[in-house]
SEMARKOL-549324 format. One record per atom (N, C-alpha, C): residue in three letters; x, y, z. Coordinates in steps of 0.001 Angstrom, whole numbers, plus 500000, padded with zeros to 6 digits. Atoms other than C-alpha are relative to their C-alpha. Example, Ala and Ser with C-alpha at 12.3 -4.5 7.8 and 13.67 -1.06 7.14 Angstrom:
REM SEMARKOL-549324
ALA500890498810500000/ALA512300495500507800/ALA500900501200500000/SER499180498810499940/SER513670498940507140/SER499230501090500730/
This chain:
REM SEMARKOL-549324
MET500319499015500560/MET078269632355892884/MET501314500572498983/LYS498798499545500738/LYS080514633182889774/LYS499688501399499682/LEU500167498517500487/LEU080950636943889296/LEU500848500490499106/VAL499048499549501095/VAL082771638287886042/VAL499605501493499964/ASN499925498602500643/ASN083119642022885571/ASN500032500559498555/LEU500406500077501360/LEU081584642710882575/LEU500892501603499393/TYR499457498644500453/TYR082548646794882447/TYR501045500498500940/PRO499079499716498988/PRO085656647087884509/PRO500499501293499803/GLN499651498330500153/GLN086430650970882971/GLN498917500935500567/LYS501234499200499713/LYS082926651875884454/LYS499862500278501399/ASN500354499519498678/ASN081973653516887790/ASN499218498896500862/ILE501157500969499547/ILE079583650567888454/ILE500154498900499675/GLU499377501204500333/GLU080866646882888566/GLU498630499243499480/PHE500960500779500420/PHE078471644491886698/PHE500264498527499708/PHE499770501531500189/PHE078273640701886912/PHE498963499159499576/THR501013500814500330/THR076475637808885381/THR499919499251500745/PRO500135501057499736/PRO075091635532887267/PRO500311498490499503/ASP500021501529500559/ASP075739631576887470/ASP498880499272500459/THR501139500494499336/THR072410630418887608/THR500047498340499929/SER499991501392500242/SER073582626645886878/SER500274499428501547/THR500067500572498429/THR074166626241890928/THR498746499879500484/LYS501242500131499092/LYS071496625138892896/LYS500223499919501667/LEU499438499951498789/LEU072471626098896293/LEU498444500345500851/LYS501235500066499455/LYS069304625370898512/LYS500436500362501593/LEU499670499660498785/LEU069300626987901715/LEU498579499970501288/PRO500658500180498857/PRO067224626360905066/PRO498971501580499840/VAL500661498949500205/VAL064216628829905167/VAL498667499852501084/VAL501303500248499188/VAL061599629685907766/VAL498776500873499516/THR501193499651500782/THR058346629750906109/THR499072500677500766/ASN501356499090499620/ASN056082631224908637/ASN500664501363500482/GLY499040498795499810/GLY058531634369908811/GLY500334500220501234/ILE499121499812498765/ILE060745635923911656/ILE499334501444500481/SER500606498621499075/SER059042638461914104/SER501027501284500114/ALA499067498424499724/ALA060634642133914016/ALA499483500109501205/GLY500719499198498551/GLY058475642720917264/GLY500256499034500896/PHE500053500634498936/PHE057805640630919835/PHE500195498263499795/PRO499525501341500560/PRO059427636832919787/PRO498722499160499921/SER501034500882499757/SER057137634349918767/SER500421498634499969/PRO499314501545500114/PRO057348630431919023/PRO500484499515498820/ALA499287500265500905/ALA059765629043916959/ALA499352498956498803/ASP500635500771500982/ASP057148626656915180/ASP500728498846499349/ASP498991501456500481/ASP059504623473915006/ASP501024500377498817/PHE498660499401500650/PHE062348625732913413/PHE499666499845498574/LEU499619499776501522/LEU063157625245909661/LEU498711499039499582/ASP501085501121500685/ASP060193624015907341/ASP500541499601498630/SER499618500675501581/SER061916623505903741/SER501459500924499437/SER498810499412500309/SER064556625289901831/SER499844500821498705/ILE500010499055501377/ILE065023628014899065/ILE501092499838499265/ASN498732499363501096/ASN066886628580896021/ASN500013501296499623/LEU500081498289500451/LEU067873632036895667/LEU500230500071498450/ASN499909499519501294/ASN068712631912892077/ASN498506499784499468/LYS501560500206500497/LYS065029630429891342/LYS499312501186500673/ALA500901499252499365/ALA063460632716893951/ALA500339501879499469/LEU499567498742500185/LEU065560636299893021/LEU500211500151498298/ILE499720499956501245/ILE065994635624889399/ILE498920499458499003/ARG500884500097501060/ARG063089635863886834/ARG500359499621498759/ASN499807499883501179/ASN064622636160883602/ASN501598499700499983/LYS498438500468499719/LYS068337634644883885/LYS500940500197498597/ASP499229499117501213/ASP069375635749880268/ASP500091501488499920/ALA499889498514499785/ALA068501639314881055/ALA500703500478501227/THR499631500005498689/THR069911639271884620/THR501295500341500290/PHE498829499964499992/PHE072773640798885818/PHE500329500508501526/TYR499899499508498593/TYR074264641780889498/TYR501247501153499373/GLY499380498758500103/GLY075778645437889885/GLY500293500475501296/ARG499733499590498774/ARG077678646819892882/ARG499882501571500035/VAL500237498518500286/VAL076615650254893882/VAL501355500598500528/LYS498868499082499651/LYS079495652888894130/LYS499496501264500410/GLY500559498568499788/GLY078556656051896085/GLY499224499920500814/ASP501312499793499132/ASP075819657486898054/ASP498984500746499580/SER500902498791500726/SER073509659373895610/SER498601499017500300/MET501322500825499895/MET070804656597896396/MET499723499356501812/ILE500154500523498677/ILE071165656103900192/ILE498708500119500827/ASP501219499889499372/ASP067837657302901121/ASP498998499412499464/ALA500789501075500528/ALA066343654689898882/ALA500299498374500792/GLY499559501810499217/GLY068181651655900970/GLY501348499939499294/LEU498541500315500423/LEU071205651505898596/LEU501260500719500299/SER498867499373499715/SER074424652032900157/SER501343499421498978/ASP498721500037500678/ASP078088652104898862/ASP500130498088500134/GLY499634501393500108/GLY079019648123898064/GLY498950499259499732/ASP501033500911500457/ASP075491646721897825/ASP499921499439498641/LEU500176500667501028/LEU074883644277895484/LEU498410499987499492/LEU501427499327500820/LEU071897645189892815/LEU499859498594499285/ILE500361500994501084/ILE070186642407890840/ILE499003501019499289/ILE500324499467500819/ILE069229644000887791/ILE499389499177498578/ASP500630500713500829/ASP066654642873885101/ASP500014500761498762/LYS500147499451501311/LYS067270644211881538/LYS498731499688499148/SER500991500365500632/SER064154642589880387/SER498677500943500389/LEU501272499145499472/LEU061746644650882513/LEU499954501611499130/GLU500126498805500713/GLU059989647688880883/GLU500050501190501170/PRO499604498847498647/PRO061163650851882778/PRO498762501167500176/LYS501117499514499405/LYS058388652642884685/LYS500174501251500776/ASN499963498734498867/ASN057803655828886572/ASN500188499559501130/GLY500001500182498882/GLY059183655689889670/GLY501113498716500547/LYS499058501316499788/LYS061339652390889336/LYS501419500651500383/ILE498350499921499759/ILE065110652459890375/ILE500556499159498941/ALA499403500549501089/ALA067085651897887381/ALA501365500395499457/VAL498742499963500576/VAL070470651278886155/VAL500304500676498691/CYS500484499526501266/CYS071000653899883378/CYS501564500462499483/PHE498735499477500512/PHE073829654754881007/PHE499988501381499228/ILE500188498738500574/ILE074307658332880206/ILE501129500689500156/ASP498707499223500321/ASP077278660221878463/ASP501042499136500466/GLY498758500991499755/GLY079616657165878786/GLY500201499630501542/GLU499990500217498263/GLU078786656686882778/GLU498736499286500146/PHE500840500691499456/PHE076756654116884393/PHE499290500599501278/THR500774499461498743/THR074381655397887216/THR498779499328500437/VAL501607500471499713/VAL071641654143889310/VAL498947501379500780/LYS500900498465499644/LYS068642656644890115/LYS498710499373499612/ARG501269500228500233/ARG064963656436890196/ARG499659500862498860/ILE500675499332501087/ILE063263657218887030/ILE499055500905500045/LYS501440499247500019/LYS060662660090886600/LYS499935500144498408/ILE500278499772501467/ILE059296659817883326/ILE498763500939499734/GLU501029498702500313/GLU057174662954881906/GLU499621499884498624/LYS500485500106501139/LYS055522663424878858/LYS501235500343498640/ASP498967499880501279/ASP058583664825876864/ASP501626500020500557/VAL498914499938498968/VAL061404664257879637/VAL500182499007500521/ILE499561500994498732/ILE063174661767881836/ILE500905500916500786/TRP499313499740498854/TRP064602662820885089/TRP500521498648500653/LEU499564500845499220/LEU067021660912886770/LEU500336500433501588/ILE500085499402498789/ILE066423661311890508/ILE500542499492501146/ALA499337500404498892/ALA068856660726893414/ALA499141499844501171/GLU500717500192498635/GLU067664659786896870/GLU500918500361500813/ASN499280499457498848/ASN070014661741898738/ASN499969501629499651/ILE500168498453500453/ILE069610665781899072/ILE501161500521499477/LYS498810499416500519/LYS073368666237898127/LYS500185499897498475/TYR499765500154501084/TYR072535665419894698/TYR498769500631499303/LYS501143499533500551/LYS070341667312892052/LYS499719499156498932/PRO500641501064501048/PRO068046665522889628/PRO500878500345498637/ILE499427499812501299/ILE069493664912886094/ILE499004500020499030/LYS501109499685501236/LYS067335666380883023/LYS500591499146498671/VAL499470501019501295/VAL067854663581880041/VAL499496500851498922/THR500244499499500997/THR067920665662876939/THR500182499189498847/ILE499502500403501488/ILE068148664674873139/ILE501434500246499764/ASP498559500008499975/ASP071730665918873626/ASP500964498970500628/ASN499069501203499509/ASN072624663040875753/ASN500189498757499469/ASP500189501562500232/ASP073658659470875130/ASP499651499210501181/PHE500617500847498667/PHE071159657694877234/PHE499260498952499647/THR500512500903500114/THR069766654517877883/THR499616499393501504/ILE500226500535499170/ILE068030652872880400/ILE500241498596499997/TRP499229501383500034/TRP070018649557881032/TRP499343498925500546/GLY500749501291499344/GLY067856647537883359/GLY499318500752501330/ILE500999499526499146/ILE065337647825886110/ILE500815499466501274/VAL499539500522498836/VAL066759647116889789/VAL498612499071500874/THR501003500878499647/THR064547644008891030/THR500300499864501489/TYR499777500672498303/TYR066370643309894547/TYR501471500627500372/ILE498954499417499663/ILE069171644657896778/ILE500409499111500840/ILE499473500930498990/ILE071600642264898728/ILE501171500884500768/LYS498959499249499062/LYS073435643924901606/LYS500772499347501140/SER499202500610498825/SER076018642977904185/SER499628500832501318/VAL500327499074498839/VAL074922643833907534/VAL501253499747501367/
């Protein structure tokens, strides 16, 4: 995976995916039990290409690395890698990467009749009300989170 930081001066790192690579990894197609162990069903069945599985629109997809803890209750931790699709329509309740007043942030968007709210998923942070006085863009919608465990 080739990562190129597109906005090094901002508080979130963005990268373009290199979709020319075809890394096929083995996958267990019958699922992996998170409860009681189940028979292995002859182990691995086929392979998966993560570029194909996780990226719907390669020309509008970027990676971004989370910085901070404002979305911890939504499962986004500092250092997580986000897959962001700029071609998706912003919808109420989606997690979005937004550009507001010169800064990138990742928040859940709440769209009301005449106002947009950026909602943190950590009680330490207050919602941000977007007004006409803000320089604001919904930059893209988060489609996947890649975590290190």
